[in-house]
PDB file of N, CA, C and O in Angstrom:
ATOM      1  N   UNK A   1      89.890-165.186  -3.470  1.00  0.00           N
ATOM      2  CA  UNK A   1      90.070-163.880  -3.349  1.00  0.00           C
ATOM      3  C   UNK A   1      90.357-163.426  -1.855  1.00  0.00           C
ATOM      4  O   UNK A   1      89.792-163.989  -0.917  1.00  0.00           O
ATOM      5  N   UNK A   2      91.191-162.461  -1.681  1.00  0.00           N
ATOM      6  CA  UNK A   2      91.513-162.062  -0.388  1.00  0.00           C
ATOM      7  C   UNK A   2      90.835-160.666  -0.103  1.00  0.00           C
ATOM      8  O   UNK A   2      90.884-159.740  -0.913  1.00  0.00           O
ATOM      9  N   UNK A   3      90.192-160.592   1.132  1.00  0.00           N
ATOM     10  CA  UNK A   3      89.483-159.243   1.366  1.00  0.00           C
ATOM     11  C   UNK A   3      90.131-158.640   2.535  1.00  0.00           C
ATOM     12  O   UNK A   3      90.268-159.260   3.590  1.00  0.00           O
ATOM     13  N   UNK A   4      90.557-157.352   2.346  1.00  0.00           N
ATOM     14  CA  UNK A   4      91.282-156.562   3.383  1.00  0.00           C
ATOM     15  C   UNK A   4      90.327-155.690   4.161  1.00  0.00           C
ATOM     16  O   UNK A   4      90.173-154.509   3.851  1.00  0.00           O
ATOM     17  N   UNK A   5      89.705-156.231   5.132  1.00  0.00           N
ATOM     18  CA  UNK A   5      88.769-155.502   5.982  1.00  0.00           C
ATOM     19  C   UNK A   5      89.376-155.536   7.446  1.00  0.00           C
ATOM     20  O   UNK A   5      89.972-156.507   7.913  1.00  0.00           O
ATOM     21  N   UNK A   6      89.150-154.387   8.079  1.00  0.00           N
ATOM     22  CA  UNK A   6      89.748-154.338   9.433  1.00  0.00           C
ATOM     23  C   UNK A   6      88.964-154.896  10.554  1.00  0.00           C
ATOM     24  O   UNK A   6      89.406-154.830  11.701  1.00  0.00           O
ATOM     25  N   UNK A   7      87.715-155.495  10.260  1.00  0.00           N
ATOM     26  CA  UNK A   7      86.914-156.117  11.315  1.00  0.00           C
ATOM     27  C   UNK A   7      87.045-157.592  11.333  1.00  0.00           C
ATOM     28  O   UNK A   7      87.297-158.172  10.277  1.00  0.00           O
ATOM     29  N   UNK A   8      86.903-158.221  12.385  1.00  0.00           N
ATOM     30  CA  UNK A   8      86.850-159.667  12.498  1.00  0.00           C
ATOM     31  C   UNK A   8      85.563-160.160  11.890  1.00  0.00           C
ATOM     32  O   UNK A   8      84.522-159.548  12.127  1.00  0.00           O
ATOM     33  N   UNK A   9      85.569-161.374  11.015  1.00  0.00           N
ATOM     34  CA  UNK A   9      84.269-161.753  10.508  1.00  0.00           C
ATOM     35  C   UNK A   9      83.541-162.428  11.664  1.00  0.00           C
ATOM     36  O   UNK A   9      84.123-162.946  12.618  1.00  0.00           O
ATOM     37  N   UNK A  10      82.171-162.379  11.496  1.00  0.00           N
ATOM     38  CA  UNK A  10      81.299-162.928  12.530  1.00  0.00           C
ATOM     39  C   UNK A  10      79.961-163.474  11.831  1.00  0.00           C
ATOM     40  O   UNK A  10      79.761-163.281  10.632  1.00  0.00           O
ATOM     41  N   UNK A  11      79.181-164.074  12.539  1.00  0.00           N
ATOM     42  CA  UNK A  11      77.964-164.660  12.009  1.00  0.00           C
ATOM     43  C   UNK A  11      76.946-163.625  12.094  1.00  0.00           C
ATOM     44  O   UNK A  11      77.068-162.764  12.966  1.00  0.00           O
ATOM     45  N   UNK A  12      75.897-163.601  11.249  1.00  0.00           N
ATOM     46  CA  UNK A  12      74.757-162.595  11.266  1.00  0.00           C
ATOM     47  C   UNK A  12      73.479-163.145  11.095  1.00  0.00           C
ATOM     48  O   UNK A  12      73.320-164.064  10.291  1.00  0.00           O
ATOM     49  N   UNK A  13      72.440-162.642  11.832  1.00  0.00           N
ATOM     50  CA  UNK A  13      71.037-163.072  11.705  1.00  0.00           C
ATOM     51  C   UNK A  13      70.274-161.876  11.120  1.00  0.00           C
ATOM     52  O   UNK A  13      70.565-160.703  11.353  1.00  0.00           O
ATOM     53  N   UNK A  14      69.349-162.258  10.401  1.00  0.00           N
ATOM     54  CA  UNK A  14      68.384-161.296   9.894  1.00  0.00           C
ATOM     55  C   UNK A  14      66.956-161.768  10.184  1.00  0.00           C
ATOM     56  O   UNK A  14      66.555-162.777   9.602  1.00  0.00           O
ATOM     57  N   UNK A  15      66.197-161.149  10.996  1.00  0.00           N
ATOM     58  CA  UNK A  15      64.910-161.567  11.379  1.00  0.00           C
ATOM     59  C   UNK A  15      64.924-162.865  11.951  1.00  0.00           C
ATOM     60  O   UNK A  15      63.965-163.599  11.711  1.00  0.00           O
ATOM     61  N   UNK A  16      65.938-163.309  12.736  1.00  0.00           N
ATOM     62  CA  UNK A  16      65.980-164.473  13.453  1.00  0.00           C
ATOM     63  C   UNK A  16      66.505-165.585  12.679  1.00  0.00           C
ATOM     64  O   UNK A  16      66.507-166.726  13.141  1.00  0.00           O
ATOM     65  N   UNK A  17      66.978-165.290  11.454  1.00  0.00           N
ATOM     66  CA  UNK A  17      67.392-166.391  10.396  1.00  0.00           C
ATOM     67  C   UNK A  17      69.030-166.282  10.260  1.00  0.00           C
ATOM     68  O   UNK A  17      69.501-165.192   9.938  1.00  0.00           O
ATOM     69  N   UNK A  18      69.775-167.239  10.467  1.00  0.00           N
ATOM     70  CA  UNK A  18      71.271-167.142  10.148  1.00  0.00           C
ATOM     71  C   UNK A  18      71.357-166.906   8.675  1.00  0.00           C
ATOM     72  O   UNK A  18      70.784-167.613   7.846  1.00  0.00           O
ATOM     73  N   UNK A  19      72.129-165.837   8.386  1.00  0.00           N
ATOM     74  CA  UNK A  19      72.475-165.340   7.148  1.00  0.00           C
ATOM     75  C   UNK A  19      73.499-166.185   6.506  1.00  0.00           C
ATOM     76  O   UNK A  19      74.498-166.504   7.151  1.00  0.00           O
ATOM     77  N   UNK A  20      73.320-166.606   5.188  1.00  0.00           N
ATOM     78  CA  UNK A  20      74.393-167.307   4.362  1.00  0.00           C
ATOM     79  C   UNK A  20      74.456-166.413   3.090  1.00  0.00           C
ATOM     80  O   UNK A  20      73.465-165.921   2.551  1.00  0.00           O
ATOM     81  N   UNK A  21      75.609-166.277   2.718  1.00  0.00           N
ATOM     82  CA  UNK A  21      76.039-165.429   1.474  1.00  0.00           C
ATOM     83  C   UNK A  21      75.134-166.012   0.313  1.00  0.00           C
ATOM     84  O   UNK A  21      74.990-167.224   0.154  1.00  0.00           O
ATOM     85  N   UNK A  22      74.577-165.117  -0.432  1.00  0.00           N
ATOM     86  CA  UNK A  22      73.763-165.454  -1.666  1.00  0.00           C
ATOM     87  C   UNK A  22      74.597-166.023  -2.731  1.00  0.00           C
ATOM     88  O   UNK A  22      74.084-166.745  -3.586  1.00  0.00           O
ATOM     89  N   UNK A  23      75.983-165.716  -2.737  1.00  0.00           N
ATOM     90  CA  UNK A  23      76.780-166.193  -3.945  1.00  0.00           C
ATOM     91  C   UNK A  23      77.556-167.515  -3.418  1.00  0.00           C
ATOM     92  O   UNK A  23      77.666-168.466  -4.192  1.00  0.00           O
ATOM     93  N   UNK A  24      78.025-167.577  -2.277  1.00  0.00           N
ATOM     94  CA  UNK A  24      78.990-168.772  -1.949  1.00  0.00           C
ATOM     95  C   UNK A  24      78.405-169.557  -0.759  1.00  0.00           C
ATOM     96  O   UNK A  24      78.940-170.616  -0.428  1.00  0.00           O
ATOM     97  N   UNK A  25      77.376-169.104  -0.132  1.00  0.00           N
ATOM     98  CA  UNK A  25      76.805-169.885   1.038  1.00  0.00           C
ATOM     99  C   UNK A  25      77.665-169.741   2.362  1.00  0.00           C
ATOM    100  O   UNK A  25      77.326-170.354   3.375  1.00  0.00           O
ATOM    101  N   UNK A  26      78.895-168.841   2.338  1.00  0.00           N
ATOM    102  CA  UNK A  26      79.653-168.617   3.553  1.00  0.00           C
ATOM    103  C   UNK A  26      78.752-168.029   4.662  1.00  0.00           C
ATOM    104  O   UNK A  26      77.807-167.296   4.373  1.00  0.00           O
ATOM    105  N   UNK A  27      79.038-168.339   5.848  1.00  0.00           N
ATOM    106  CA  UNK A  27      78.222-167.738   7.016  1.00  0.00           C
ATOM    107  C   UNK A  27      79.079-166.728   7.875  1.00  0.00           C
ATOM    108  O   UNK A  27      78.725-166.442   9.019  1.00  0.00           O
ATOM    109  N   UNK A  28      80.095-166.252   7.362  1.00  0.00           N
ATOM    110  CA  UNK A  28      81.083-165.273   7.981  1.00  0.00           C
ATOM    111  C   UNK A  28      80.906-163.903   7.309  1.00  0.00           C
ATOM    112  O   UNK A  28      80.937-163.829   6.080  1.00  0.00           O
ATOM    113  N   UNK A  29      80.709-162.741   8.129  1.00  0.00           N
ATOM    114  CA  UNK A  29      80.536-161.540   7.424  1.00  0.00           C
ATOM    115  C   UNK A  29      81.290-160.366   8.286  1.00  0.00           C
ATOM    116  O   UNK A  29      81.499-160.418   9.498  1.00  0.00           O
ATOM    117  N   UNK A  30      81.620-159.392   7.485  1.00  0.00           N
ATOM    118  CA  UNK A  30      82.198-158.154   8.173  1.00  0.00           C
ATOM    119  C   UNK A  30      80.985-157.132   8.144  1.00  0.00           C
ATOM    120  O   UNK A  30      80.394-156.792   7.119  1.00  0.00           O
ATOM    121  N   UNK A  31      80.727-156.727   9.338  1.00  0.00           N
ATOM    122  CA  UNK A  31      79.668-155.639   9.498  1.00  0.00           C
ATOM    123  C   UNK A  31      79.997-154.300   9.293  1.00  0.00           C
ATOM    124  O   UNK A  31      81.021-153.868   9.821  1.00  0.00           O
ATOM    125  N   UNK A  32      79.226-153.502   8.544  1.00  0.00           N
ATOM    126  CA  UNK A  32      79.426-152.070   8.270  1.00  0.00           C
ATOM    127  C   UNK A  32      78.191-151.243   8.404  1.00  0.00           C
ATOM    128  O   UNK A  32      77.101-151.812   8.350  1.00  0.00           O
ATOM    129  N   UNK A  33      78.267-149.871   8.585  1.00  0.00           N
ATOM    130  CA  UNK A  33      77.024-149.108   8.456  1.00  0.00           C
ATOM    131  C   UNK A  33      77.362-148.164   7.174  1.00  0.00           C
ATOM    132  O   UNK A  33      78.515-147.818   6.915  1.00  0.00           O
ATOM    133  N   UNK A  34      76.323-147.818   6.466  1.00  0.00           N
ATOM    134  CA  UNK A  34      76.450-146.950   5.329  1.00  0.00           C
ATOM    135  C   UNK A  34      75.173-146.141   5.107  1.00  0.00           C
ATOM    136  O   UNK A  34      74.203-146.235   5.859  1.00  0.00           O
ATOM    137  N   UNK A  35      75.223-145.301   3.984  1.00  0.00           N
ATOM    138  CA  UNK A  35      73.990-144.576   3.740  1.00  0.00           C
ATOM    139  C   UNK A  35      73.625-144.824   2.247  1.00  0.00           C
ATOM    140  O   UNK A  35      74.502-145.077   1.421  1.00  0.00           O
ATOM    141  N   UNK A  36      72.338-144.747   1.932  1.00  0.00           N
ATOM    142  CA  UNK A  36      71.915-144.874   0.595  1.00  0.00           C
ATOM    143  C   UNK A  36      72.202-143.548  -0.053  1.00  0.00           C
ATOM    144  O   UNK A  36      72.002-142.492   0.546  1.00  0.00           O
ATOM    145  N   UNK A  37      72.686-143.607  -1.316  1.00  0.00           N
ATOM    146  CA  UNK A  37      73.176-142.552  -2.006  1.00  0.00           C
ATOM    147  C   UNK A  37      72.037-141.570  -2.293  1.00  0.00           C
ATOM    148  O   UNK A  37      70.939-141.987  -2.661  1.00  0.00           O
ATOM    149  N   UNK A  38      72.274-140.363  -2.139  1.00  0.00           N
ATOM    150  CA  UNK A  38      71.195-139.335  -2.393  1.00  0.00           C
ATOM    151  C   UNK A  38      70.826-139.263  -3.846  1.00  0.00           C
ATOM    152  O   UNK A  38      69.713-138.878  -4.203  1.00  0.00           O
ATOM    153  N   UNK A  39      71.816-139.656  -4.726  1.00  0.00           N
ATOM    154  CA  UNK A  39      71.426-139.594  -6.274  1.00  0.00           C
ATOM    155  C   UNK A  39      70.365-140.633  -6.606  1.00  0.00           C
ATOM    156  O   UNK A  39      69.786-140.574  -7.691  1.00  0.00           O
ATOM    157  N   UNK A  40      70.084-141.587  -5.712  1.00  0.00           N
ATOM    158  CA  UNK A  40      69.043-142.558  -5.950  1.00  0.00           C
ATOM    159  C   UNK A  40      67.633-141.870  -5.889  1.00  0.00           C
ATOM    160  O   UNK A  40      66.660-142.357  -6.463  1.00  0.00           O
ATOM    161  N   UNK A  41      67.583-140.761  -5.193  1.00  0.00           N
ATOM    162  CA  UNK A  41      66.333-140.157  -4.842  1.00  0.00           C
ATOM    163  C   UNK A  41      65.578-139.676  -6.199  1.00  0.00           C
ATOM    164  O   UNK A  41      64.360-139.507  -6.150  1.00  0.00           O
ATOM    165  N   UNK A  42      66.237-139.470  -7.321  1.00  0.00           N
ATOM    166  CA  UNK A  42      65.715-139.122  -8.477  1.00  0.00           C
ATOM    167  C   UNK A  42      64.882-140.330  -9.133  1.00  0.00           C
ATOM    168  O   UNK A  42      63.819-140.131  -9.719  1.00  0.00           O
ATOM    169  N   UNK A  43      65.432-141.538  -8.989  1.00  0.00           N
ATOM    170  CA  UNK A  43      64.641-142.702  -9.636  1.00  0.00           C
ATOM    171  C   UNK A  43      63.899-143.531  -8.599  1.00  0.00           C
ATOM    172  O   UNK A  43      63.063-144.352  -8.977  1.00  0.00           O
ATOM    173  N   UNK A  44      64.186-143.339  -7.205  1.00  0.00           N
ATOM    174  CA  UNK A  44      63.310-144.062  -6.329  1.00  0.00           C
ATOM    175  C   UNK A  44      62.562-143.100  -5.315  1.00  0.00           C
ATOM    176  O   UNK A  44      62.630-141.875  -5.412  1.00  0.00           O
ATOM    177  N   UNK A  45      61.872-143.736  -4.372  1.00  0.00           N
ATOM    178  CA  UNK A  45      61.088-142.954  -3.555  1.00  0.00           C
ATOM    179  C   UNK A  45      62.095-141.957  -2.708  1.00  0.00           C
ATOM    180  O   UNK A  45      63.081-142.436  -2.148  1.00  0.00           O
ATOM    181  N   UNK A  46      61.824-140.667  -2.649  1.00  0.00           N
ATOM    182  CA  UNK A  46      62.644-139.755  -1.991  1.00  0.00           C
ATOM    183  C   UNK A  46      62.921-139.980  -0.646  1.00  0.00           C
ATOM    184  O   UNK A  46      63.959-139.521  -0.169  1.00  0.00           O
ATOM    185  N   UNK A  47      61.941-140.788   0.208  1.00  0.00           N
ATOM    186  CA  UNK A  47      62.198-140.996   1.516  1.00  0.00           C
ATOM    187  C   UNK A  47      63.381-141.989   1.769  1.00  0.00           C
ATOM    188  O   UNK A  47      63.835-142.219   2.889  1.00  0.00           O
ATOM    189  N   UNK A  48      63.809-142.527   0.660  1.00  0.00           N
ATOM    190  CA  UNK A  48      65.051-143.524   0.677  1.00  0.00           C
ATOM    191  C   UNK A  48      66.319-142.689   0.908  1.00  0.00           C
ATOM    192  O   UNK A  48      67.269-143.159   1.535  1.00  0.00           O
ATOM    193  N   UNK A  49      66.328-141.498   0.417  1.00  0.00           N
ATOM    194  CA  UNK A  49      67.513-140.683   0.350  1.00  0.00           C
ATOM    195  C   UNK A  49      68.244-140.606   1.794  1.00  0.00           C
ATOM    196  O   UNK A  49      67.589-140.435   2.821  1.00  0.00           O
ATOM    197  N   UNK A  50      69.504-140.731   1.792  1.00  0.00           N
ATOM    198  CA  UNK A  50      70.217-140.522   2.991  1.00  0.00           C
ATOM    199  C   UNK A  50      69.795-141.421   4.222  1.00  0.00           C
ATOM    200  O   UNK A  50      70.040-141.119   5.390  1.00  0.00           O
ATOM    201  N   UNK A  51      69.110-142.598   3.802  1.00  0.00           N
ATOM    202  CA  UNK A  51      68.853-143.493   4.955  1.00  0.00           C
ATOM    203  C   UNK A  51      69.933-144.298   5.375  1.00  0.00           C
ATOM    204  O   UNK A  51      70.658-144.741   4.484  1.00  0.00           O
ATOM    205  N   UNK A  52      70.179-144.568   6.506  1.00  0.00           N
ATOM    206  CA  UNK A  52      71.309-145.520   7.066  1.00  0.00           C
ATOM    207  C   UNK A  52      70.874-146.895   6.755  1.00  0.00           C
ATOM    208  O   UNK A  52      69.699-147.261   6.772  1.00  0.00           O
ATOM    209  N   UNK A  53      71.976-147.695   6.447  1.00  0.00           N
ATOM    210  CA  UNK A  53      71.741-149.088   6.108  1.00  0.00           C
ATOM    211  C   UNK A  53      72.803-150.006   6.848  1.00  0.00           C
ATOM    212  O   UNK A  53      73.891-149.530   7.171  1.00  0.00           O
ATOM    213  N   UNK A  54      72.495-151.247   7.096  1.00  0.00           N
ATOM    214  CA  UNK A  54      73.411-152.055   7.537  1.00  0.00           C
ATOM    215  C   UNK A  54      74.202-152.946   6.352  1.00  0.00           C
ATOM    216  O   UNK A  54      73.468-153.543   5.564  1.00  0.00           O
ATOM    217  N   UNK A  55      75.331-153.046   6.215  1.00  0.00           N
ATOM    218  CA  UNK A  55      76.061-153.818   5.200  1.00  0.00           C
ATOM    219  C   UNK A  55      76.823-154.854   5.808  1.00  0.00           C
ATOM    220  O   UNK A  55      77.544-154.655   6.786  1.00  0.00           O
ATOM    221  N   UNK A  56      76.660-156.093   5.181  1.00  0.00           N
ATOM    222  CA  UNK A  56      77.422-157.297   5.518  1.00  0.00           C
ATOM    223  C   UNK A  56      78.146-157.812   4.301  1.00  0.00           C
ATOM    224  O   UNK A  56      77.569-158.234   3.299  1.00  0.00           O
ATOM    225  N   UNK A  57      79.456-157.746   4.459  1.00  0.00           N
ATOM    226  CA  UNK A  57      80.467-158.132   3.502  1.00  0.00           C
ATOM    227  C   UNK A  57      80.915-159.640   3.679  1.00  0.00           C
ATOM    228  O   UNK A  57      81.543-159.982   4.681  1.00  0.00           O
ATOM    229  N   UNK A  58      80.589-160.497   2.716  1.00  0.00           N
ATOM    230  CA  UNK A  58      80.962-161.886   2.992  1.00  0.00           C
ATOM    231  C   UNK A  58      82.438-161.978   3.087  1.00  0.00           C
ATOM    232  O   UNK A  58      83.202-161.348   2.355  1.00  0.00           O
ATOM    233  N   UNK A  59      82.790-162.768   3.995  1.00  0.00           N
ATOM    234  CA  UNK A  59      84.263-162.904   4.326  1.00  0.00           C
ATOM    235  C   UNK A  59      84.973-163.721   3.255  1.00  0.00           C
ATOM    236  O   UNK A  59      86.186-163.585   3.091  1.00  0.00           O
ATOM    237  N   UNK A  60      84.258-164.558   2.529  1.00  0.00           N
ATOM    238  CA  UNK A  60      84.852-165.499   1.538  1.00  0.00           C
ATOM    239  C   UNK A  60      84.996-164.889   0.156  1.00  0.00           C
ATOM    240  O   UNK A  60      86.039-164.956  -0.494  1.00  0.00           O
ATOM    241  N   UNK A  61      83.791-164.240  -0.289  1.00  0.00           N
ATOM    242  CA  UNK A  61      83.736-163.881  -1.719  1.00  0.00           C
ATOM    243  C   UNK A  61      83.607-162.359  -1.847  1.00  0.00           C
ATOM    244  O   UNK A  61      83.843-161.810  -2.924  1.00  0.00           O
ATOM    245  N   UNK A  62      83.243-161.687  -0.783  1.00  0.00           N
ATOM    246  CA  UNK A  62      83.173-160.228  -0.738  1.00  0.00           C
ATOM    247  C   UNK A  62      81.877-159.711  -1.354  1.00  0.00           C
ATOM    248  O   UNK A  62      81.752-158.530  -1.675  1.00  0.00           O
ATOM    249  N   UNK A  63      80.925-160.613  -1.509  1.00  0.00           N
ATOM    250  CA  UNK A  63      79.507-160.170  -1.959  1.00  0.00           C
ATOM    251  C   UNK A  63      78.909-159.231  -0.894  1.00  0.00           C
ATOM    252  O   UNK A  63      78.946-159.533   0.299  1.00  0.00           O
ATOM    253  N   UNK A  64      78.388-158.148  -1.317  1.00  0.00           N
ATOM    254  CA  UNK A  64      77.878-157.106  -0.212  1.00  0.00           C
ATOM    255  C   UNK A  64      76.321-157.431  -0.236  1.00  0.00           C
ATOM    256  O   UNK A  64      75.630-157.616  -1.237  1.00  0.00           O
ATOM    257  N   UNK A  65      75.907-157.461   1.173  1.00  0.00           N
ATOM    258  CA  UNK A  65      74.473-157.738   1.325  1.00  0.00           C
ATOM    259  C   UNK A  65      74.012-156.366   2.032  1.00  0.00           C
ATOM    260  O   UNK A  65      74.616-156.006   3.043  1.00  0.00           O
ATOM    261  N   UNK A  66      72.996-155.626   1.540  1.00  0.00           N
ATOM    262  CA  UNK A  66      72.313-154.440   2.092  1.00  0.00           C
ATOM    263  C   UNK A  66      71.155-154.608   2.726  1.00  0.00           C
ATOM    264  O   UNK A  66      70.285-155.325   2.231  1.00  0.00           O
ATOM    265  N   UNK A  67      70.988-154.006   3.850  1.00  0.00           N
ATOM    266  CA  UNK A  67      69.736-154.126   4.615  1.00  0.00           C
ATOM    267  C   UNK A  67      69.216-152.684   5.114  1.00  0.00           C
ATOM    268  O   UNK A  67      70.009-151.926   5.673  1.00  0.00           O
ATOM    269  N   UNK A  68      68.131-152.387   4.944  1.00  0.00           N
ATOM    270  CA  UNK A  68      67.528-151.090   5.457  1.00  0.00           C
ATOM    271  C   UNK A  68      66.707-151.402   6.723  1.00  0.00           C
ATOM    272  O   UNK A  68      66.073-152.445   6.886  1.00  0.00           O
ATOM    273  N   UNK A  69      66.783-150.422   7.567  1.00  0.00           N
ATOM    274  CA  UNK A  69      65.988-150.672   8.829  1.00  0.00           C
ATOM    275  C   UNK A  69      64.568-150.452   8.610  1.00  0.00           C
ATOM    276  O   UNK A  69      64.228-149.672   7.720  1.00  0.00           O
ATOM    277  N   UNK A  70      63.700-151.049   9.321  1.00  0.00           N
ATOM    278  CA  UNK A  70      62.183-150.945   9.031  1.00  0.00           C
ATOM    279  C   UNK A  70      61.717-149.520   9.666  1.00  0.00           C
ATOM    280  O   UNK A  70      60.541-149.162   9.585  1.00  0.00           O
TER     281      UNK A  70
END
Protein backbone atom coordinates (compact mmCIF):
# COMPACT_ATOMS: atom_id res chain seq x y z
CA UNK A 1 0.00 0.00 0.00
CA UNK A 2 1.34 3.45 -0.90
CA UNK A 3 0.64 6.29 1.50
CA UNK A 4 0.63 9.85 0.13
CA UNK A 5 1.58 12.02 3.10
CA UNK A 6 3.53 15.26 2.88
CA UNK A 7 5.82 14.69 5.86
CA UNK A 8 8.94 12.58 6.06
CA UNK A 9 8.49 9.46 8.18
CA UNK A 10 10.31 9.44 11.51
CA UNK A 11 10.68 7.27 14.60
CA UNK A 12 8.42 7.99 17.56
CA UNK A 13 8.59 7.44 21.31
CA UNK A 14 5.72 7.17 23.76
CA UNK A 15 6.62 7.52 27.45
CA UNK A 16 10.24 6.71 26.62
CA UNK A 17 9.43 3.59 24.58
CA UNK A 18 10.10 3.38 20.84
CA UNK A 19 6.77 2.88 19.09
CA UNK A 20 6.14 -0.02 16.71
CA UNK A 21 3.01 -0.18 14.61
CA UNK A 22 0.38 -2.42 16.21
CA UNK A 23 -0.44 -3.97 12.83
CA UNK A 24 2.88 -4.48 10.99
CA UNK A 25 5.62 -3.65 13.56
CA UNK A 26 7.05 -0.86 11.34
CA UNK A 27 8.95 1.84 13.29
CA UNK A 28 8.45 4.82 10.93
CA UNK A 29 5.51 7.21 11.31
CA UNK A 30 4.11 10.44 9.92
CA UNK A 31 3.22 12.83 12.75
CA UNK A 32 -0.02 14.83 12.80
CA UNK A 33 -2.14 16.84 15.26
CA UNK A 34 -5.90 16.43 15.34
CA UNK A 35 -8.97 16.95 17.53
CA UNK A 36 -11.37 14.46 19.08
CA UNK A 37 -14.72 14.81 17.30
CA UNK A 38 -17.30 16.72 19.34
CA UNK A 39 -19.96 14.14 18.39
CA UNK A 40 -18.21 11.70 20.71
CA UNK A 41 -19.26 13.83 23.69
CA UNK A 42 -22.72 12.25 23.70
CA UNK A 43 -21.33 8.75 24.28
CA UNK A 44 -18.13 9.59 26.18
CA UNK A 45 -17.07 11.88 28.96
CA UNK A 46 -17.77 15.47 27.75
CA UNK A 47 -14.30 16.64 28.82
CA UNK A 48 -12.95 14.64 25.83
CA UNK A 49 -14.82 16.83 23.36
CA UNK A 50 -12.56 19.05 21.22
CA UNK A 51 -9.36 17.84 22.89
CA UNK A 52 -6.23 17.96 20.79
CA UNK A 53 -4.49 14.64 20.11
CA UNK A 54 -1.27 13.44 18.53
CA UNK A 55 -1.72 11.13 15.56
CA UNK A 56 1.00 8.83 14.25
CA UNK A 57 0.33 7.22 10.86
CA UNK A 58 2.39 4.11 10.07
CA UNK A 59 4.58 4.70 7.03
CA UNK A 60 4.17 1.09 5.88
CA UNK A 61 0.52 0.09 6.38
CA UNK A 62 -1.21 3.39 7.22
CA UNK A 63 -2.57 2.25 10.60
CA UNK A 64 -3.43 5.33 12.68
CA UNK A 65 -2.27 5.50 16.31
CA UNK A 66 -4.04 8.18 18.44
CA UNK A 67 -2.59 9.62 21.67
CA UNK A 68 -4.22 12.11 24.04
CA UNK A 69 -2.13 14.46 26.14
CA UNK A 70 -2.23 13.85 29.88
